[in-house]
C-alpha positions in Angstrom: 46.0 58.3 53.4 48.1 60.0 50.8 51.4 58.2 49.8 54.6 60.0 50.7 57.6 60.1 48.3 59.3 57.7 50.8 56.5 55.1 50.6 56.5 55.3 46.8 60.2 54.5 46.7 59.9 51.7 49.3 57.5 49.6 47.3 59.8 49.2 44.3 62.7 48.5 46.6 60.8 45.6 48.3 60.3 44.0 44.9 64.1 44.1 44.2 65.4 42.8 47.5 68.2 40.2 47.2 67.3 36.6 48.0 67.4 35.0 51.5 68.2 31.5 52.6 65.6 28.8 52.4 65.7 27.9 56.0 63.4 28.6 58.9 65.2 31.9 59.7 66.2 33.8 56.6 69.1 36.2 57.2 70.5 39.1 55.2 74.1 39.1 54.0 76.7 41.0 56.1 77.3 44.6 55.4 79.8 45.4 52.6 83.0 46.7 53.9 86.5 47.4 52.6 89.6 46.4 54.5 92.0 49.2 55.4 95.5 47.9 56.0 96.4 48.0 59.7 92.9 48.9 60.8 91.2 45.7 61.9 87.8 46.4 63.5 84.6 44.3 63.5 83.2 46.3 60.6 86.5 46.6 58.8 88.1 43.1 58.3 91.7 42.5 57.3 93.3 39.3 56.1 94.5 38.4 59.6 91.2 39.3 61.2 88.3 38.4 58.8 84.7 39.5 59.3 83.0 37.1 61.8 80.4 34.8 60.3 77.1 34.8 62.1 76.2 31.5 63.9 72.6 30.2 64.0 71.2 27.4 66.2 69.5 24.5 64.4 67.7 21.8 66.4 66.1 18.7 65.0 64.8 15.3 66.2 65.8 12.1 64.4 64.6 8.6 65.2 67.4 6.3 66.4 68.8 4.0 63.7 67.5 6.2 60.8 68.7 8.8 58.4 66.7 12.0 58.0 66.8 15.2 56.0 67.3 17.9 58.7 67.8 21.0 56.5 67.5 22.4 53.0 69.6 25.3 51.8 68.8 27.4 48.7 69.6 30.9 47.6 66.9 32.4 45.4 65.9 35.4 43.4 62.4 36.9 44.1 61.1 35.0 41.1 62.2 31.8 42.9 65.0 31.1 40.4 68.2 29.9 41.9 71.1 32.3 42.2 73.5 29.4 42.1 74.8 26.5 44.2 75.1 26.7 48.0 78.3 25.0 49.2 78.5 23.4 52.6 81.4 22.4 54.8 81.4 20.3 58.0 83.4 22.3 60.5 83.0 19.8 63.4 81.6 16.4 62.6 79.0 14.7 64.8 80.3 12.2 67.3 77.4 9.7 67.1 76.3 9.8 63.4 77.2 11.2 60.0 76.2 14.3 58.1 76.0 14.4 54.3 75.0 16.9 51.7 73.3 16.3 48.3 72.0 18.6 45.6 68.3 18.1 45.2 65.0 19.9 44.6 62.7 20.6 47.6 60.3 23.1 49.0 61.8 26.0 50.9 60.2 27.3 54.1 60.3 31.1 54.1 58.5 32.9 56.9 55.1 34.6 56.2 55.7 38.1 55.1 59.0 37.3 53.3 59.1 38.4 49.6 60.2 34.8 49.0 57.1 33.2 50.6 55.5 32.4 47.2 58.6 30.1 46.6 57.3 27.8 49.4 54.7 26.4 47.0 57.2 25.0 44.4 60.3 22.8 44.4 63.5 24.7 43.9 67.1 23.5 43.5 69.2 23.5 46.6 71.4 21.5 49.0 69.8 18.9 51.3 71.5 18.1 54.6 71.0 14.6 56.0 71.9 13.2 59.4 72.2 9.5 60.0 72.4 8.1 63.5 75.1 5.7 64.7 73.6 2.2 65.3 72.3 1.9 68.9 72.9 5.6 69.9 70.2 7.5 71.7 70.8 11.0 73.0 72.0 14.4 71.8 74.6 14.8 69.0 76.0 18.1 67.8 77.8 19.3 64.7 78.9 22.6 63.2 78.3 23.4 59.5 79.3 26.3 57.3 77.3 27.3 54.2 78.7 29.6 51.5 76.2 31.2 49.2 76.7 32.1 45.5 77.3 35.8 46.3 80.0 35.0 48.9 77.9 35.5 52.0 78.1 32.7 54.6 76.4 31.4 57.7 77.5 28.9 60.3 75.0 26.5 62.0 75.4 25.0 65.4 73.3 21.9 64.9 71.8 19.9 67.8 70.3 16.5 66.9 68.1 14.8 69.4 68.2 11.1 68.6 65.2 9.3 70.1 
């Protein structure tokens, strides 16, 4: 099959894609938009009506009475170098445990086919999220977390922790 001009352009573009998050479900940043005063629509945020941040479910199982790493966030270039620190905020704390964040190096988990899949084989700098259960608690705990990437994109995670 003879390559078309489009396919010749596509290959270089794939090698220059921006980084994605080092989580089970990488997500692209929201579309760039400019706010127009008095015109607040979903694709055109204003100061009183900012662009909504996408919410992703995150479910984990933690043994009762223990602390476990439940997520790792990194923002990488295609060569696996960090684009900078990811910042996390707890929007709603868990009721039956605690969540903490610490900078660390770990292995990301990009899906097969992602341009960042080769990064899975090496430790990269990022932010580790740890959940520690309340003594004696067994059941489901929830929390909401916001992550802000070095380029200003953000994601919210609705975290469900099954304590067993």
